[in-house]
C-alpha positions in Angstrom: -29.4 25.8 46.8 -27.1 28.0 44.8 -23.7 29.5 45.1 -21.2 31.5 43.1 -18.5 28.9 43.8 -19.1 25.3 44.8 -16.0 23.5 46.1 -16.3 19.7 45.9 -14.4 18.3 48.9 -13.8 19.9 52.2 -10.3 18.6 53.1 -7.4 20.9 53.7 -7.1 21.8 50.0 -10.8 22.5 49.6 -10.9 24.5 52.9 -7.8 26.5 51.8 -9.5 27.4 48.5 -12.7 28.5 50.3 -10.7 30.6 52.8 -8.6 32.3 50.2 -11.7 33.1 48.1 -13.6 34.4 51.0 -10.7 36.3 52.4 -10.2 38.1 49.1 -13.9 38.5 48.1 -15.9 39.1 51.3 -19.2 39.1 49.5 -18.8 35.9 47.5 -21.3 33.1 48.0 -19.1 30.0 48.5 -20.3 26.5 49.4 -18.1 23.6 50.3 -19.5 20.1 50.0 -17.9 17.5 52.3 -19.5 14.1 53.0 -17.7 13.5 56.3 -17.0 16.4 58.6 -15.3 14.1 61.1 -12.6 13.4 58.4 -12.1 9.9 59.6 -10.7 8.6 56.3 -9.5 11.9 54.9 -5.8 12.1 54.0 -5.0 15.2 56.1 -5.5 14.0 59.7 -3.5 10.9 58.9 -0.5 12.7 57.3 2.8 13.7 58.9 2.3 17.4 58.2 5.7 18.3 56.8 6.4 21.6 54.9 9.7 21.6 52.9 11.3 23.6 50.2 13.6 20.7 49.0 12.2 20.2 45.6 13.5 20.2 42.0 10.5 22.0 40.4 10.4 25.8 40.8 6.6 25.7 41.3 6.9 23.2 44.2 9.5 25.4 45.8 7.5 28.5 45.5 4.3 26.8 46.8 6.2 25.5 49.8 7.7 28.9 50.5 4.2 30.4 50.7 3.0 27.5 52.7 5.8 28.0 55.3 4.9 31.7 55.7 1.1 30.9 55.8 1.5 28.2 58.5 4.1 30.2 60.5 1.5 33.0 60.9 -1.6 30.8 61.0 -2.4 31.1 64.7 -2.7 34.8 64.6 -3.8 35.5 61.0 -6.7 32.9 61.3 -7.7 33.9 64.8 -11.4 34.0 65.4 -12.8 36.8 67.5 -9.2 37.5 68.7 -8.7 33.9 69.8 -5.5 32.4 68.2 -5.7 29.1 66.3 -2.6 27.1 67.2 -1.5 24.3 64.8 1.7 23.1 66.4 4.0 24.9 63.9 7.5 23.5 64.6 10.4 24.9 62.6 12.9 22.2 63.1 14.1 21.7 59.6 14.3 18.9 57.0 17.2 16.6 56.4 17.5 14.7 53.0 19.9 11.7 53.0 21.5 10.4 49.8 21.9 6.7 50.7 21.0 5.0 47.4 23.2 6.4 44.6 21.5 9.7 44.0 24.2 12.1 45.3 24.8 13.9 42.0 21.1 14.6 41.6 20.8 15.8 45.1 23.7 18.2 44.5 22.1 19.5 41.4 18.8 20.0 43.3 20.7 21.7 46.1 22.2 24.2 43.7 18.8 24.8 42.1 17.2 25.3 45.5 19.8 27.9 46.5 19.1 29.8 43.3 15.5 29.9 44.3 16.1 31.3 47.7 16.1 28.2 49.8 18.3 28.2 52.9 19.8 24.7 52.4 23.2 23.4 53.6 25.1 20.6 51.8 26.7 18.2 54.4 29.3 15.5 53.9 29.7 12.6 56.2 31.7 14.3 59.0 29.5 17.4 58.8 26.4 15.3 59.1 27.8 13.5 62.2 28.8 16.7 63.8 25.4 18.3 63.3 23.3 15.3 64.1 25.4 12.9 66.2 22.7 10.2 66.5 22.4 9.9 62.7 25.0 7.4 61.2 26.7 8.7 58.1 27.6 5.1 57.1 26.6 4.7 53.4 25.4 8.4 53.1 27.2 10.1 50.2 25.8 13.6 51.1 23.0 15.2 53.0 21.0 18.4 52.6 19.7 20.2 55.6 17.1 23.0 55.3 16.7 24.5 58.8 13.8 26.8 57.9 11.5 24.0 57.0 8.8 22.8 59.4 5.9 20.6 60.2 2.4 21.2 61.7 -0.5 19.3 63.3 -2.4 18.8 60.0 -5.7 18.1 61.7 -5.5 21.3 63.7 -4.7 23.2 60.5 -7.7 21.6 58.7 -10.1 22.5 61.5 -8.6 26.0 61.7 -9.1 26.7 58.0 -12.6 25.3 58.1 -13.6 27.4 61.2 -12.0 30.5 59.8 -13.7 30.0 56.4 -17.0 29.6 58.1 -16.4 32.8 60.1 -15.9 34.6 56.7 -19.3 33.4 55.5 -18.5 30.1 53.7 -21.3 27.6 53.9 -20.4 23.9 54.5 -22.8 21.2 53.4 -22.6 17.7 54.7 -23.5 15.3 51.9 -22.1 12.9 49.3 -22.0 14.0 45.7 -24.1 11.5 43.6 -24.4 13.3 40.3 -23.2 16.3 38.3 -25.3 18.0 35.6 -23.9 19.9 32.7 -24.6 21.1 29.2 -22.2 21.4 26.3 -20.5 24.5 27.7 -20.5 24.4 31.5 -21.3 22.4 34.6 -24.7 23.6 36.1 -25.3 21.7 39.4 -24.3 18.8 41.6 -26.8 16.3 43.1 -26.3 15.3 46.7 -27.1 12.2 48.7 -29.7 14.0 50.8 -31.8 14.8 47.7 -30.7 18.4 47.3 -28.9 19.9 44.4 -26.5 22.8 44.3 -26.3 25.2 41.4 -23.2 27.3 40.9 -21.4 29.6 38.5 -18.1 27.9 39.2 -17.1 24.4 40.4 -13.8 23.3 41.9 -12.9 19.6 42.2 -10.9 19.2 45.4 -12.0 15.7 46.2 -8.6 14.3 47.1 -8.3 10.5 46.5 -11.9 10.5 45.3 -11.3 13.2 42.6 -11.3 10.7 39.7 -14.7 9.2 40.7 -16.3 12.6 41.0 -14.7 13.9 37.8 -16.0 10.9 35.9 -19.6 12.0 36.7 -19.1 14.9 34.3 -16.8 13.2 31.7 -13.5 14.4 33.3 -10.6 12.0 33.2 -8.2 12.4 36.0 -5.2 10.0 36.5 -5.7 10.1 40.2 -5.8 7.0 42.4 -5.8 6.3 46.1 -2.4 5.0 47.4 -2.4 3.5 50.8 0.5 4.3 53.2 1.1 2.8 56.6 2.4 5.1 59.3 3.6 4.7 62.9 4.1 6.4 66.2 6.9 5.0 68.3 9.2 6.0 71.2 12.9 5.6 71.5 14.4 4.3 74.7 17.4 6.6 74.4 17.3 10.4 74.4 18.4 11.9 71.1 19.3 15.5 70.1 16.4 17.4 68.5 16.1 15.9 65.0 14.7 17.5 61.9 12.2 15.7 59.5 14.5 13.0 58.0 13.8 11.6 54.6 16.1 9.2 52.7 16.5 8.0 49.1 15.6 4.6 50.4 12.2 6.0 51.1 11.9 5.9 54.9 10.9 9.1 56.6 10.4 10.1 60.3 10.1 13.2 62.4 9.8 14.0 66.1 6.3 14.1 67.6 5.9 15.0 71.2 8.0 12.5 73.2 8.3 10.1 70.3 8.5 9.9 66.5 6.1 9.4 63.5 6.9 8.1 60.1 7.2 5.0 58.0 8.5 3.3 54.9 6.2 2.9 51.9 5.6 -0.6 50.5 5.8 0.1 46.7 4.6 -3.5 46.0 1.1 -2.5 47.0 -1.3 -1.8 44.2 -3.3 1.4 44.2 -6.6 1.3 45.8 -8.4 1.5 49.1 -6.7 -0.5 51.8 -7.1 0.1 55.5 -5.8 -3.2 56.7 -2.7 -3.0 58.8 0.3 -5.2 58.0 1.3 -7.6 60.8 5.0 -7.7 59.8 6.0 -4.6 57.8 7.1 -2.5 60.7 9.1 -5.2 62.4 10.7 -6.6 59.2 11.2 -3.5 57.1 10.8 -0.2 59.0 12.5 -0.9 62.2 15.7 -2.4 60.7 16.0 0.6 58.3 15.7 3.1 61.2 18.2 1.2 63.4 20.7 1.1 60.6 20.6 4.9 60.2 19.9 5.9 63.8 21.6 3.2 66.0 19.7 4.3 69.1 16.5 3.2 67.5 17.5 -0.4 67.9 15.5 0.1 71.1 12.1 1.5 70.3 8.5 0.8 71.3 5.8 0.9 68.7 2.7 2.6 70.1 0.3 3.0 67.2 -0.1 2.2 63.5 -2.6 3.6 61.0 -3.2 3.9 57.2 -4.0 6.9 55.1 -4.4 7.4 51.4 -2.5 9.8 49.1 -4.3 11.1 46.1 -1.6 9.9 43.7 -1.3 11.4 40.2 -0.1 8.3 38.3 1.0 10.5 35.4 3.9 12.2 37.2 3.1 12.5 41.0 2.7 16.2 40.5 -0.4 18.2 41.4 -3.0 19.2 38.7 -4.0 22.8 39.4 -6.0 25.1 37.1 -9.0 25.1 34.7 -10.3 22.0 33.0 -8.6 22.7 29.7 -10.6 21.2 26.8 -13.6 20.6 29.0 -16.3 22.5 30.7 -15.3 26.2 31.1 -16.4 26.7 34.7 -14.7 23.7 36.3 -11.3 24.1 38.1 -9.1 21.3 39.4 -6.9 21.0 42.5 -6.0 17.3 42.5 -3.3 14.7 42.6 -0.9 16.1 45.2 0.7 12.7 45.8 1.5 13.3 49.4 2.2 17.1 49.2 -1.3 18.3 49.8 -0.8 19.6 53.3 2.3 21.7 52.4 0.9 23.0 49.2 -2.7 23.6 50.3 -2.2 27.3 51.1 -0.6 28.1 47.7 -3.3 26.0 45.9 -6.0 28.0 47.7 -4.3 31.3 46.7 -3.9 30.1 43.0 -7.5 28.9 42.6 -8.8 32.1 44.1 -6.7 34.1 41.6 -8.0 32.1 38.7 -11.6 32.3 39.7 -11.6 36.0 40.6 -9.2 37.4 37.9 -8.9 34.7 35.3 -5.2 34.2 35.7 -2.3 33.5 38.1 -1.0 36.6 39.8 1.6 35.6 42.4 3.0 32.3 41.2 2.6 30.9 37.7 1.4 27.4 37.9 0.6 27.0 34.2 2.8 23.9 33.9 0.8 22.2 36.6 -2.3 22.5 34.4 -4.5 19.8 32.9 -3.0 20.3 29.4 -0.2 17.9 30.3 -2.7 15.2 31.0 -4.2 15.7 27.6 -0.7 15.7 26.0 0.5 12.8 28.2 3.5 15.0 29.0 4.7 14.3 32.6 6.2 17.1 34.6 7.8 15.5 37.6 10.3 15.9 40.4 13.8 14.4 40.2 15.5 13.0 43.3 13.6 12.4 46.5 9.9 13.0 45.9 
């Protein structure tokens, strides 16, 4: 088989790249290689689906702004044969809480966000209590509320992007990548577990938490590692006002989901790697007490379901790597290491890679500082404050 562009990895980032390429260049021959179309262990279906503008890097803000617009219009814009593709877009906002000594940084970030067009409100304790009565302001120095931010059903978005890309002529191949051939200048083909090989003019590594393994096949070093996170769905016995997506400096995060809530609290003592084994004590000993302290009504909750997913964590700086493989093979592009931001930044990543592949440069949002050069230079470019 042969293609003009071969995208390695068919998760939400890979599907977004394929869709943006096909939407812009209707005649392009694009192939996406995904080993598991059920996506049982992919990060996207196991994520919480938030899209927020509350960042300290201008690129992350700009990417999120495009993502919000893209997902807000997703159902109609990605309709197939006139049939809308709903993704549960819910614009109920984000609320950041400074509960661990980072108030000054949060205030600086807030000023920066305002300068970059973010609708964000700075709340002191009384204002927080007035706006969200169920949220205790005890120990919260300040909060930032961004009412335009949102969340989606990430699995629905992934399947919608995949189906729309296929309707535009993108070919999806189900197989595992077992090898990658190249010469001194460029990558030439990938070998697949079914015995086939795919030749292409351009390759994009969008393999999520597997990106480093696939990159190593062609001599590409990526500081990407799988980071296991445990998440939960639970119900509260008391009725609360509609809450935004809450995220605190002490790392816990929750949002409404149907008649309950989803979220969790990372265990930073875990080492990187693949781990699908659920903890028997973490929710009861760590997550539940943290929730009850901040939202007293959550002293009475019922845990319904627990699961684990894996972020593609960039150990250099927790910021995505997007762009050409600088210093390597000239026809290999990277979309890796989103460190938990892949769902919200997938649309902008798709647009950016499409621009690079088709025109040779960024056209709408300059992501040069997200490039691979900083890996070569060991020069982190990272968020400050809540990540």
